[in-house]
Rosetta silent file (secondary structure, phi, psi, omega in degrees, C-alpha in Angstrom):
SEQUENCE: MPTKTRTKIVTADQPDPYAMRFEHVPYIQTDYNDSSPYRKSVEDVTEETRYILEEFIIERATEDGVDMGLMRPIIDINLAALPQYRQIQQIARRLRMIGDELDADQRIKSMVDQVPVNSPYETFSDVAKELFRDGIYNWGRIVTLFFFTYKLIIKSLRDQPASILQVLVDWTVRFVKELVAPWIVGKGGW
SCORE:     score description
SCORE:     0.000 S_00000001
   1 L     0.000  130.710 -178.193   15.498   20.269  -11.688 S_00000001
   2 L   -64.525  144.963  175.739   15.367   16.455  -11.419 S_00000001
   3 L   -82.991  150.381 -179.406   12.901   14.619  -13.620 S_00000001
   4 L   -87.782  124.554  175.068   10.227   12.491  -12.073 S_00000001
   5 L   -94.212  148.127  177.577   10.538    8.844  -12.957 S_00000001
   6 L  -129.670  148.696  176.775    7.532    6.585  -13.152 S_00000001
   7 L   -98.877  124.052 -178.029    7.257    2.855  -13.203 S_00000001
   8 L   -81.261  137.402  174.532    4.867    1.742  -15.902 S_00000001
   9 E  -110.304  138.603  178.996    2.193   -0.796  -14.985 S_00000001
  10 E  -124.217  151.700  177.962    0.673   -2.986  -17.643 S_00000001
  11 E   -83.560  133.486  179.309   -2.371   -5.119  -17.553 S_00000001
  12 L   -69.115  162.749  177.199   -1.729   -8.840  -17.736 S_00000001
  13 L   -81.177   58.269  179.319   -3.356  -10.932  -20.412 S_00000001
  14 L  -134.769  156.567  178.996   -6.072  -12.079  -18.013 S_00000001
  15 L   -63.790  -22.274 -176.075   -9.699  -11.064  -17.617 S_00000001
  16 L   -69.360  114.598  179.623   -8.888   -9.734  -14.120 S_00000001
  17 L   -66.272  -16.088 -178.635   -8.479   -5.932  -14.418 S_00000001
  18 L   -96.665    4.490 -179.412   -6.288   -5.934  -11.316 S_00000001
  19 L   -74.619   67.226 -179.870   -3.765   -8.467  -12.673 S_00000001
  20 E   -89.905  150.102  174.705   -1.002   -5.898  -12.776 S_00000001
  21 E  -143.658  161.820  175.317    2.677   -6.745  -12.957 S_00000001
  22 E   -76.970  140.315 -178.989    5.894   -4.810  -13.146 S_00000001
  23 L   -76.941  -29.540 -170.183    7.189   -4.487  -16.705 S_00000001
  24 L  -120.094   -8.810  178.104   10.842   -4.526  -15.732 S_00000001
  25 L  -139.419  142.206 -179.713   11.324   -6.308  -12.389 S_00000001
  26 L   -73.802  -22.131  179.087    9.826   -9.562  -10.989 S_00000001
  27 L  -159.323  167.393  176.035    9.557   -8.111   -7.475 S_00000001
  28 L   -76.081  117.813 -175.398   10.469   -5.009   -5.487 S_00000001
  29 L  -113.006  131.407  172.801   14.133   -5.402   -4.731 S_00000001
  30 L  -119.964  168.349  178.695   16.002   -3.376   -2.153 S_00000001
  31 H   -61.856  -28.242 -178.391   19.626   -3.562   -1.033 S_00000001
  32 H   -71.803  -40.781 -173.415   18.353   -5.290    2.146 S_00000001
  33 H   -57.482  -45.313 -172.508   16.462   -8.230    0.642 S_00000001
  34 H   -67.385  -27.063 -174.910   19.369   -9.861   -1.135 S_00000001
  35 H  -106.507    4.947 -178.256   21.676   -9.939    1.900 S_00000001
  36 L   -57.392  125.610 -178.411   19.159  -10.821    4.638 S_00000001
  37 L   -80.466   -2.734 -178.919   20.678  -13.568    6.804 S_00000001
  38 L  -142.189  158.423 -179.061   17.285  -14.946    7.796 S_00000001
  39 L   -82.435  138.643  178.454   13.934  -15.706    6.273 S_00000001
  40 L   -71.354  150.340  173.646   11.126  -13.233    7.031 S_00000001
  41 L  -108.220  170.630  176.345    8.120  -14.391    8.987 S_00000001
  42 H   -59.023  -39.111  179.754    4.509  -13.285    8.686 S_00000001
  43 H   -65.752  -41.893  176.286    5.027  -11.243   11.831 S_00000001
  44 H   -58.390  -48.767 -176.422    8.124   -9.514   10.322 S_00000001
  45 H   -66.073  -37.182  179.631    6.227   -8.702    7.161 S_00000001
  46 H   -62.821  -46.863  177.094    3.164   -7.512    9.102 S_00000001
  47 H   -58.803  -50.457  178.851    5.316   -5.080   11.158 S_00000001
  48 H   -59.702  -37.812  179.326    7.046   -3.873    8.065 S_00000001
  49 H   -57.157  -43.162  179.721    3.768   -3.479    6.215 S_00000001
  50 H   -57.494  -48.574 -174.772    2.564   -0.924    8.778 S_00000001
  51 H   -70.132  -38.634  175.921    5.644    1.245    8.397 S_00000001
  52 H   -62.999  -44.255  175.463    5.709    0.923    4.617 S_00000001
  53 H   -60.941  -45.482  179.540    2.033    1.748    4.332 S_00000001
  54 H   -60.812  -42.315  178.640    2.406    4.756    6.636 S_00000001
  55 H   -68.607  -40.429  176.613    5.369    6.073    4.625 S_00000001
  56 H   -55.907  -48.293 -178.529    3.438    5.415    1.386 S_00000001
  57 H   -62.237  -44.401 -179.490    0.513    7.483    2.688 S_00000001
  58 H   -62.133  -46.520  179.324    2.772   10.316    3.794 S_00000001
  59 H   -60.701  -43.186  178.962    4.526   10.326    0.447 S_00000001
  60 H   -65.159  -44.809 -177.497    1.201   10.311   -1.527 S_00000001
  61 H   -63.741  -40.275  176.282   -0.333   12.969    0.700 S_00000001
  62 H   -61.671  -49.474  179.264    2.762   15.212    0.285 S_00000001
  63 H   -58.975  -39.386 -176.076    2.690   14.757   -3.471 S_00000001
  64 H   -84.132   -2.286 -178.078   -1.031   15.450   -3.658 S_00000001
  65 L    70.281   27.601  177.606   -0.734   18.593   -1.484 S_00000001
  66 L   -71.663  140.671  177.183   -2.927   17.207    1.298 S_00000001
  67 L   -55.435  112.146 -175.049   -2.941   19.266    4.500 S_00000001
  68 H   -69.316  -14.728  171.680   -0.318   17.413    6.569 S_00000001
  69 H   -60.298  -32.793  178.338   -2.075   18.468    9.717 S_00000001
  70 H   -70.567  -21.656 -177.277   -4.731   15.934    8.807 S_00000001
  71 H   -91.393   12.759 -174.794   -2.018   13.263    8.648 S_00000001
  72 H   -51.144  -40.053 -178.569   -1.019   13.847   12.300 S_00000001
  73 H   -59.549  -31.094  177.797   -1.776   10.263   13.491 S_00000001
  74 H   -89.367  -42.984 -179.537    0.865    8.990   11.076 S_00000001
  75 H   -59.541  -33.632  178.894    3.317   11.889   11.188 S_00000001
  76 L   -65.561  -19.367  175.834    3.534   11.618   14.949 S_00000001
  77 L   -79.801  122.560 -175.267    5.027    8.190   14.519 S_00000001
  78 L   -86.650   78.000 -178.477    8.690    8.811   14.146 S_00000001
  79 H   -58.046  -37.302 -175.567    9.464    6.465   11.278 S_00000001
  80 H   -61.939  -20.380 -177.944   12.852    8.089   10.658 S_00000001
  81 H   -83.755   -7.838 -178.570   14.062    6.795   14.048 S_00000001
  82 L   -75.087  143.393  179.344   13.526    3.169   13.036 S_00000001
  83 L   -62.415  -28.149 -179.086   16.713    1.262   12.117 S_00000001
  84 L   -98.674   21.580 -174.081   15.183    0.007    8.890 S_00000001
  85 H   -61.291  -38.499 -178.672   13.819    3.446    7.893 S_00000001
  86 H   -58.317  -44.900 -179.724   16.081    3.682    4.793 S_00000001
  87 H   -64.506  -49.281 -178.417   14.581    0.408    3.517 S_00000001
  88 H   -56.885  -45.976 -178.246   11.046    1.403    4.424 S_00000001
  89 H   -64.584  -40.466 -179.674   11.467    4.765    2.662 S_00000001
  90 H   -67.004  -40.492  179.254   12.906    3.123   -0.419 S_00000001
  91 H   -70.355  -45.602 -179.689   10.102    0.535   -0.736 S_00000001
  92 H   -60.473  -37.223  177.722    7.395    3.143   -0.049 S_00000001
  93 H   -66.134  -39.579  178.317    8.825    5.477   -2.696 S_00000001
  94 H   -66.394  -43.097  177.846    8.805    2.693   -5.262 S_00000001
  95 H   -61.265  -44.100 -179.991    5.265    1.774   -4.364 S_00000001
  96 H   -61.028  -41.745  177.413    4.195    5.408   -4.574 S_00000001
  97 H   -58.223  -41.354  176.955    5.757    5.770   -8.037 S_00000001
  98 H   -66.740  -38.833 -178.229    3.785    2.746   -9.163 S_00000001
  99 H   -63.258  -29.322  178.701    0.670    4.143   -7.426 S_00000001
 100 H   -53.234  -35.465 -179.496    0.989    7.279   -9.619 S_00000001
 101 H   -71.137  -20.200 -179.751   -0.227    5.194  -12.522 S_00000001
 102 H   -89.304   -5.369 -174.826   -3.385    4.308  -10.572 S_00000001
 103 L   -57.071  -37.645 -176.526   -4.424    7.847   -9.915 S_00000001
 104 L   -98.187    8.270 -175.498   -6.781    8.064  -12.808 S_00000001
 105 L   -73.719  118.239 -177.010   -8.040    4.451  -12.571 S_00000001
 106 H   -72.138  -21.631  174.157  -11.847    4.392  -12.341 S_00000001
 107 H   -62.146  -39.884  178.347  -11.755    0.880  -10.836 S_00000001
 108 H   -63.689  -48.007  179.521  -10.060    2.300   -7.712 S_00000001
 109 H   -55.760  -44.245 -178.362  -12.711    5.031   -7.487 S_00000001
 110 H   -60.585  -43.970 -179.857  -15.403    2.338   -7.820 S_00000001
 111 H   -59.823  -49.218 -178.261  -13.740    0.323   -4.990 S_00000001
 112 H   -58.076  -44.263 -179.470  -13.577    3.407   -2.764 S_00000001
 113 H   -65.215  -18.713  178.811  -17.256    4.185   -3.442 S_00000001
 114 L   -81.222   -8.902 -179.391  -18.223    0.691   -2.246 S_00000001
 115 L  -115.682  102.246  175.379  -16.967    1.389    1.269 S_00000001
 116 L   -64.861  153.176 -171.478  -19.053    3.873    3.160 S_00000001
 117 L   -56.668  -40.881 -175.672  -17.091    5.963    5.637 S_00000001
 118 L   -95.565   27.798 -179.699  -18.501    4.332    8.798 S_00000001
 119 L   -68.666  153.877  171.272  -18.186    0.739    7.490 S_00000001
 120 L   -82.618  169.325 -179.560  -16.945   -2.161    9.598 S_00000001
 121 H   -52.798  -39.608 -175.979  -13.762   -3.992    8.757 S_00000001
 122 H   -60.972  -32.334  176.990  -15.665   -6.737    6.954 S_00000001
 123 H   -68.588  -45.764  174.931  -16.929   -4.310    4.337 S_00000001
 124 H   -55.799  -51.168 -172.335  -13.375   -3.038    3.746 S_00000001
 125 H   -63.517  -45.543  178.213  -12.074   -6.563    3.622 S_00000001
 126 H   -56.742  -43.073 -176.345  -14.780   -7.797    1.196 S_00000001
 127 H   -69.756  -44.820 -179.758  -13.982   -5.004   -1.266 S_00000001
 128 H   -59.279  -37.225 -178.066  -10.203   -5.492   -0.845 S_00000001
 129 H   -62.333  -22.547  176.448  -10.546   -9.219   -1.437 S_00000001
 130 H   -59.876  -28.244  177.474  -11.719   -8.469   -4.961 S_00000001
 131 H   -64.836  -30.307 -172.898   -8.144   -7.624   -5.802 S_00000001
 132 H  -118.528   18.313 -170.621   -7.060  -11.187   -4.995 S_00000001
 133 L   -59.737  -26.060 -179.714  -10.298  -13.075   -5.775 S_00000001
 134 L   -89.744    1.170 -178.912   -8.540  -15.381   -8.280 S_00000001
 135 L    79.744    5.920  177.125   -5.765  -16.297   -5.842 S_00000001
 136 L   -95.266  124.577 -177.976   -3.126  -14.519   -7.792 S_00000001
 137 L  -113.112  141.110  173.624   -0.833  -12.278   -5.807 S_00000001
 138 L  -158.390  168.363 -179.129    1.647   -9.772   -7.241 S_00000001
 139 H   -62.235  -39.071  176.282    3.211   -6.465   -6.341 S_00000001
 140 H   -54.359  -43.294  178.345    0.841   -4.555   -8.546 S_00000001
 141 H   -70.417  -32.567  175.259   -2.112   -5.732   -6.590 S_00000001
 142 H   -66.260  -43.597  176.240   -0.420   -4.910   -3.312 S_00000001
 143 H   -59.919  -42.841  176.490    0.251   -1.397   -4.606 S_00000001
 144 H   -60.948  -39.145  172.582   -3.424   -1.203   -5.621 S_00000001
 145 H   -59.145  -45.504  178.052   -4.386   -2.188   -2.119 S_00000001
 146 H   -65.233  -40.649  179.830   -2.260    0.549   -0.626 S_00000001
 147 H   -65.938  -40.409  176.387   -3.596    3.067   -3.088 S_00000001
 148 H   -58.366  -45.095  178.874   -7.129    2.007   -2.279 S_00000001
 149 H   -61.697  -45.632  179.580   -6.421    2.585    1.406 S_00000001
 150 H   -56.741  -48.429 -179.019   -4.902    5.986    0.678 S_00000001
 151 H   -62.784  -38.435  176.429   -7.993    7.022   -1.350 S_00000001
 152 H   -63.692  -39.594  177.539  -10.304    5.794    1.457 S_00000001
 153 H   -59.544  -52.318 -176.090   -8.303    7.899    3.898 S_00000001
 154 H   -59.876  -44.450  179.661   -8.627   11.013    1.745 S_00000001
 155 H   -61.607  -43.519 -174.345  -12.433   10.351    1.330 S_00000001
 156 H   -71.563  -31.147 -175.553  -12.859    9.706    5.059 S_00000001
 157 H   -71.043  -14.555  178.512  -10.938   12.743    6.212 S_00000001
 158 L   -72.177  -31.485 -174.213  -13.548   15.053    4.654 S_00000001
 159 L  -120.211   -8.335 -169.300  -16.242   13.885    7.112 S_00000001
 160 L  -119.784  158.229  172.806  -14.418   11.987    9.909 S_00000001
 161 L   -67.877  162.041 -176.849  -11.859   12.902   12.591 S_00000001
 162 L   -59.795  -23.400  178.903   -8.255   12.147   11.781 S_00000001
 163 H   -57.841  -23.240  177.002   -8.410    9.073   13.983 S_00000001
 164 H   -61.901  -28.753  177.917  -10.071    7.224   11.018 S_00000001
 165 H   -57.206  -51.147  177.427   -6.695    7.335    9.361 S_00000001
 166 H   -63.107  -35.393  175.732   -5.217    4.998   11.926 S_00000001
 167 H   -60.990  -44.211  179.820   -8.243    2.716   11.768 S_00000001
 168 H   -69.446  -34.616  175.242   -7.795    2.344    7.997 S_00000001
 169 H   -65.339  -47.634  179.109   -4.091    1.690    8.366 S_00000001
 170 H   -58.396  -43.905  179.547   -4.879   -0.967   11.023 S_00000001
 171 H   -62.213  -44.144  179.553   -7.423   -2.591    8.741 S_00000001
 172 H   -64.184  -40.031  176.334   -5.014   -2.708    5.802 S_00000001
 173 H   -66.344  -40.586  177.397   -2.303   -4.216    7.955 S_00000001
 174 H   -62.241  -46.491  178.526   -4.746   -6.792    9.317 S_00000001
 175 H   -58.725  -44.731  177.729   -5.848   -7.614    5.746 S_00000001
 176 H   -63.751  -42.939  179.045   -2.282   -8.049    4.635 S_00000001
 177 H   -59.746  -45.972 -176.276   -1.489  -10.267    7.616 S_00000001
 178 H   -70.761  -31.202 -167.652   -4.569  -12.432    7.020 S_00000001
 179 H  -125.849  -37.994 -170.034   -4.331  -12.787    3.284 S_00000001
 180 H  -105.144  -27.594 -175.999   -1.170  -11.396    1.635 S_00000001
 181 H   -54.152  -42.480  178.322    1.732  -11.768    4.081 S_00000001
 182 H   -55.665  -38.040  179.679    2.366  -15.389    3.278 S_00000001
 183 H   -67.625  -43.176  177.133    2.912  -14.524   -0.295 S_00000001
 184 H   -61.309  -41.437  176.779    5.273  -11.660    0.595 S_00000001
 185 H   -60.684  -41.304  178.110    7.198  -14.028    2.926 S_00000001
 186 H   -60.247  -27.850  176.850    7.474  -16.463    0.010 S_00000001
 187 L   -87.291    2.955  178.284    9.104  -13.727   -2.033 S_00000001
 188 L    95.386    4.662 -177.774   11.710  -13.137    0.718 S_00000001
 189 L    97.692 -171.390 -177.999    9.849  -10.165    2.260 S_00000001
 190 L   -63.033    0.000    0.000    9.483   -6.645    1.140 S_00000001
């Protein structure tokens, strides 16, 4: 039986509890990033973010034993048919492995508790902005954002129709586009 590998996340020497960084790599590297003939745009990153987030959610839900029937709004999207699916899957898997370390983090639970199920986007955005309040962007914080979204989805599915899942995905993609995508572009994309 294959062993499960985990990527260790460490806290940076800063007062910010979300200042996470990868211990062994400066950024998430895939076989595609290094050979890309063009520079990614914010629009490219935004589109890729949606697919990566959806794959991340599916991977987490599968690992956590969530009823996949509840994930129908995402599963109905045929990610496997996309030409860049292999890259999306690879990135989402790495993000999920890093997210495993966040599972017991009480700060995430506190963030999720700050967003009532029927909140507007602004409430979600205000809480998510706490991750980047000092203007420092890194992959650990982006993973935390994705994990925060996943936990909100799980919380929301208890009381809301499955359509809330797509709303939360849309909000996260919008948030990334508005605040985080320029940083990802600066790193050469996902």
